[in-house]
C-alpha positions in Angstrom: 0.0 -0.1 -0.1 1.3 3.5 -0.7 2.2 5.8 2.3 -0.4 8.3 2.5 1.4 10.3 5.0 3.6 11.6 2.2 2.6 14.3 -0.1 2.8 13.3 -3.8 5.9 14.6 -5.6 5.7 16.9 -8.4 7.1 16.1 -11.7 10.1 18.4 -11.2 11.0 16.7 -7.8 10.8 13.3 -9.5 13.3 14.6 -12.1 15.6 15.9 -9.5 15.3 12.7 -7.6 14.7 14.5 -4.3 13.8 11.4 -2.4 16.7 9.5 -3.6 19.2 11.6 -1.4 19.6 13.0 1.9 19.8 16.7 1.7 20.3 17.3 5.4 24.1 16.7 4.4 26.1 19.2 2.4 27.0 18.3 -1.1 30.3 16.2 -1.3 30.2 15.4 2.2 33.4 14.0 3.7 35.3 15.4 0.8 37.0 19.0 0.3 35.0 22.0 1.3 32.3 23.1 -1.1 32.8 26.5 -2.6 29.8 28.8 -2.4 30.1 32.0 -4.5 28.2 35.1 -3.4 27.2 38.3 -5.2 25.0 41.1 -4.0 23.0 43.8 -5.4 22.2 46.7 -3.0 18.7 47.9 -3.7 18.6 50.7 -1.1 20.2 52.3 1.9 17.3 53.0 4.1 18.4 54.8 7.3 21.7 55.5 9.0 21.2 56.3 12.8 23.7 57.8 15.0 21.7 57.3 17.9 21.3 53.5 17.6 24.6 53.1 15.7 23.1 51.1 13.0 22.2 51.1 9.4 19.2 49.6 7.4 19.9 48.0 4.0 17.6 46.2 1.4 19.7 44.0 -1.0 19.5 41.0 -3.2 21.7 38.2 -2.0 22.7 35.4 -4.4 24.5 32.1 -3.8 26.1 29.9 -6.3 27.1 26.3 -5.8 27.3 22.9 -7.5 25.2 20.0 -6.0 25.5 16.9 -8.3 22.6 15.5 -6.4 20.4 17.9 -8.3 21.6 17.2 -11.8 19.1 16.1 -14.4 18.7 14.9 -17.9 18.0 17.8 -20.4 17.9 17.7 -24.1 18.1 21.5 -24.4 20.3 22.2 -21.6 17.7 24.4 -20.0 17.4 25.3 -16.3 14.5 25.0 -14.1 13.4 27.7 -11.8 11.6 27.1 -8.5 10.2 29.1 -5.5 10.5 28.8 -1.8 8.8 25.6 -1.6 11.5 23.5 -3.1 14.1 25.4 -1.1 12.7 23.6 2.1 13.4 20.1 0.6 17.0 20.7 -0.6 20.3 21.8 1.1 21.0 25.5 0.8 23.9 27.4 2.6 23.0 28.7 6.1 24.1 32.2 5.7 23.4 34.9 8.5 24.5 38.5 9.0 26.8 39.0 11.6 26.1 41.8 14.2 22.6 42.4 12.7 19.8 43.6 14.8 16.9 42.8 12.8 16.4 41.2 9.4 13.7 39.5 7.3 13.1 38.1 3.9 10.3 40.0 2.1 7.2 38.0 1.6 4.8 40.3 -0.4 3.1 39.0 -2.4 4.7 35.7 -1.8 8.3 34.9 -0.5 10.9 36.8 -2.5 12.9 33.6 -3.0 14.1 32.1 -6.1 16.1 28.8 -6.8 17.4 28.0 -10.3 18.8 24.6 -11.0 20.9 23.6 -13.9 21.2 20.3 -15.6 24.9 19.9 -14.5 23.8 20.4 -10.8 24.9 24.3 -10.6 22.5 26.1 -8.4 21.6 29.6 -8.1 19.8 30.7 -4.8 18.6 34.3 -4.6 16.5 36.0 -1.8 15.6 39.7 -1.2 16.5 40.8 2.3 16.2 43.7 4.5 18.8 43.8 7.4 19.4 46.3 10.2 23.1 45.8 11.2 25.3 47.6 13.7 27.7 50.2 12.5 30.3 51.6 15.2 30.6 55.2 14.3 33.3 57.6 15.3 31.6 60.9 15.9 34.6 62.9 17.1 34.4 64.9 13.8 30.5 65.2 13.7 29.0 66.8 11.6 32.3 66.9 9.5 32.7 63.3 9.6 33.1 60.3 7.1 31.7 57.0 8.4 32.6 53.5 7.0 30.0 50.8 7.9 30.2 47.1 7.1 27.7 44.4 6.6 29.2 41.0 7.3 28.1 37.5 5.8 29.0 34.2 7.3 27.9 30.5 7.5 26.3 29.8 10.8 27.2 26.2 10.9 29.9 25.2 8.5 33.4 26.0 9.2 36.1 26.5 6.3 36.5 22.8 6.4 33.2 22.2 5.1 32.4 25.5 3.2 34.4 27.8 1.4 32.7 31.1 1.1 34.0 33.6 -1.4 33.0 36.6 -3.6 32.0 35.0 -6.9 33.5 38.0 -9.2 35.7 39.7 -6.7 34.8 43.4 -6.1 32.6 43.2 -9.1 30.3 40.9 -7.2 28.8 43.9 -5.4 26.4 46.1 -7.5 24.4 49.1 -6.4 21.4 50.9 -7.8 22.4 54.2 -9.1 19.4 55.9 -7.7 20.5 55.1 -4.2 20.8 58.5 -2.1 20.6 59.5 1.5 19.2 62.7 2.7 22.0 63.3 5.2 25.0 61.3 3.5 26.9 61.1 0.3 27.7 57.6 -0.6 31.4 57.8 -1.7 32.2 54.1 -2.5 31.2 50.4 -2.0 33.8 47.6 -1.9 34.2 44.0 -0.6 36.6 42.0 1.4 37.0 38.4 2.8 38.6 37.4 6.0 38.5 34.5 8.4 36.7 34.7 11.6 37.6 32.5 14.6 35.4 31.3 17.4 37.0 29.5 20.2 34.3 26.8 20.5 33.6 26.1 17.0 36.6 27.1 14.8 37.3 29.1 11.7 34.7 30.4 9.4 34.9 32.5 6.0 33.4 35.9 6.4 32.4 38.1 3.6 32.3 41.9 4.2 30.4 44.8 2.2 32.1 48.1 3.2 30.4 51.3 2.2 31.9 54.9 3.0 29.6 57.8 3.6 30.3 61.4 3.9 27.9 63.7 5.6 26.4 66.6 4.0 27.3 69.7 6.0 25.0 72.4 4.5 22.1 71.2 6.7 24.1 71.6 9.9 25.4 75.0 8.6 22.0 76.3 8.4 20.5 74.7 11.6 23.5 75.0 14.1 26.6 76.8 12.9 25.0 80.0 11.5 22.4 80.6 14.3 25.3 80.1 16.8 27.5 82.5 14.8 24.6 85.0 14.9 24.1 84.8 18.6 27.9 85.4 19.2 27.7 88.5 16.8 24.5 89.6 18.5 26.2 89.6 21.9 28.8 92.1 20.5 26.1 94.8 20.1 26.2 95.4 23.8 29.9 97.0 23.5 28.3 99.8 21.5 25.5 100.4 24.1 26.0 103.0 26.8 27.2 101.4 30.0 24.3 103.2 31.9 21.7 101.5 29.9 21.3 98.5 32.1 17.8 97.6 30.9 19.3 97.2 27.2 22.7 95.5 28.1 21.6 92.9 30.5 18.6 91.5 28.7 20.6 91.4 25.6 23.2 89.3 27.3 20.9 87.1 29.1 18.9 86.4 25.7 22.0 85.3 23.8 23.2 83.0 26.6 19.8 81.3 26.9 19.6 81.0 23.0 23.0 79.4 22.8 21.8 77.0 25.7 18.8 76.0 23.5 20.8 75.3 20.4 23.3 73.1 22.4 20.5 71.2 24.0 18.8 70.7 20.6 21.9 69.3 18.9 22.7 66.9 21.8 19.0 65.7 21.9 19.4 63.9 18.5 22.9 62.5 19.2 24.1 59.5 21.3 25.5 60.0 24.6 29.1 59.5 23.8 31.8 60.1 26.2 34.0 62.1 24.0 33.8 65.6 22.5 32.2 66.1 19.1 33.5 68.7 16.7 30.1 70.5 16.8 30.4 70.4 20.7 33.8 72.4 20.4 32.1 75.0 18.3 29.0 75.4 20.2 30.8 75.6 23.5 33.3 77.9 22.4 30.6 80.2 21.0 28.8 79.9 24.4 31.9 81.1 26.2 32.1 84.1 23.9 28.6 85.0 24.6 28.9 84.3 28.4 32.1 86.6 28.5 30.2 89.4 26.8 27.9 89.3 29.9 30.8 89.3 32.2 32.5 92.1 30.3 29.5 94.3 31.2 29.6 93.3 34.8 33.4 94.5 34.8 32.6 97.8 33.0 29.8 98.4 35.6 31.9 97.5 38.7 34.8 99.6 37.6 32.6 102.5 36.9 31.2 102.3 40.4 34.8 102.1 41.8 35.8 105.3 39.8 32.7 107.2 40.9 33.6 106.5 44.6 37.1 107.6 44.1 35.6 110.8 42.5 33.5 111.6 45.5 36.5 111.0 47.9 38.7 113.2 45.7 36.1 116.0 46.0 35.7 115.7 49.8 39.5 116.0 50.2 39.9 119.0 47.9 40.0 122.5 49.8 37.9 124.0 47.2 34.6 123.7 45.2 35.0 120.7 42.9 33.6 121.0 39.4 34.4 123.7 37.0 36.1 126.7 38.4 35.5 129.1 35.7 33.0 127.9 33.1 33.9 130.6 30.6 37.4 129.7 30.7 36.7 125.9 30.5 34.7 126.6 27.4 37.3 128.8 25.7 40.3 126.7 26.5 39.8 123.1 25.1 43.3 122.2 25.9 42.3 122.0 29.6 38.8 120.5 29.1 39.3 118.4 25.9 35.7 119.6 24.9 34.3 122.4 22.9 31.5 122.9 25.4 30.6 121.5 28.9 27.4 121.0 30.9 28.1 123.0 33.9 25.5 121.5 36.2 26.8 117.9 35.5 28.9 116.5 38.5 30.4 113.7 36.6 31.1 115.5 33.2 30.4 113.2 30.1 31.2 114.3 26.9 31.5 112.8 23.3 34.7 113.7 21.6 35.0 113.4 17.8 36.3 109.9 17.8 33.1 108.7 19.4 34.6 107.5 22.7 33.0 108.5 26.1 35.3 109.8 28.8 34.7 110.9 32.4 36.8 113.7 33.8 37.0 115.4 37.1 38.3 118.8 37.0 39.5 120.4 40.4 40.8 123.7 40.9 43.4 123.4 43.5 45.3 126.0 45.5 48.8 126.0 44.1 50.4 126.8 47.5 48.8 123.9 49.2 51.6 121.5 50.0 49.6 118.6 50.8 47.7 118.7 47.5 50.7 119.5 45.4 52.5 116.4 46.5 49.6 114.3 45.4 48.8 115.9 42.1 50.7 118.1 39.7 48.4 121.2 38.6 48.5 122.5 35.2 47.3 126.2 34.8 45.5 126.0 38.2 43.8 122.8 37.3 44.1 119.3 37.9 42.8 116.8 35.2 42.1 113.3 36.3 41.0 111.1 33.5 38.8 108.3 34.4 38.0 106.2 31.1 35.3 103.8 32.4 34.7 102.6 28.7 38.3 101.4 27.9 37.1 97.8 28.3 34.3 98.4 25.8 36.6 100.0 23.3 38.9 97.0 23.7 36.2 94.4 23.5 34.8 95.9 20.1 38.3 94.7 18.7 39.4 91.8 20.8 36.0 89.7 20.7 35.5 89.7 16.9 39.1 89.2 16.2 39.4 86.3 18.7 36.2 84.6 17.3 37.4 85.1 13.7 40.8 83.5 14.4 38.9 80.5 16.2 36.9 80.0 13.1 39.9 80.0 11.0 41.6 77.4 13.2 38.5 75.3 13.5 37.5 75.1 9.9 41.1 74.5 8.9 41.3 71.5 11.1 37.7 69.9 10.5 37.2 70.7 6.8 
């Protein structure tokens, strides 16, 4: 009686004599390792993730080997093509992706698997796979970096004594779609290599590598990060041209630029992995933050020194044996060599003027008795007057040159190193 537990064989399976052989064993078992050639066509690079340190790739993975158990008689030497149903009944290489996180064979509308058998026993086995694999990225030069990622293919069970895995056509075994593009990266090149991998428990295995080099597009980061940070630094310099007494103008300007720089830094770091080293963008942003912060400190120094000078002015007026201020207003207005001004405000205790060069200065003019030995030892009168210069805006004047000059120098050094 026929065994009803077995499904009836198709004509193709009868032609290939599937039941006559044990396909749980590799071809030519007990002999030399069976060579299995591989070629790959990359359909797409889907995503590159810095946060997860991985990439996703869709590819056609093809295997070539010879299994004489599948040879058959053919009058026209024509091959036979099968789908995934026959794959489950014969021996196929047990490939897997090393360091892969997720992978699957596409199954719409049916399993994307193809098996082609030639009369002499040569076999082509092709499948369409999407794989997400690990990529160890060095982000020390981010976003001016170039990354090289690798997809690694290896047999899971068969060592190099049983299976010799190789690229079928060398570096030409890797083909890519010309339409592959990424929004954030420029694909520079693809290439292949072959190495041996050793496992202490099982032995040596042939491993195939697909390397691809990606260079990051910088224009997006120029618009979103570098340009706003530079504008904030330049905006902080505006306070150097604002009068030191305009506290409601200078303090909010400094605080606003500091908070804006903090927001930019937080936004950049939120989309990045928490690496333990400094990235190129961190250097730029934190140096810019320091410049903005120093502009606030600069105003604090100006304000403090101005207060100190005003205290000295009051003490000096108290020590002088005469009325402090302008002794002879008419003479002061006529003689600019003494005053340094064409006209003065007589009622102003601390005389503020605006010279032609635009700089602000404070001057205390004290009329001293020339025969007072105590005062003549302390100050040297000129034409009966003592000119004590108090330039409380010197820091502002120097900052207008030092801050932009230092920041330009930093940018020259930064872009020459990282570009």
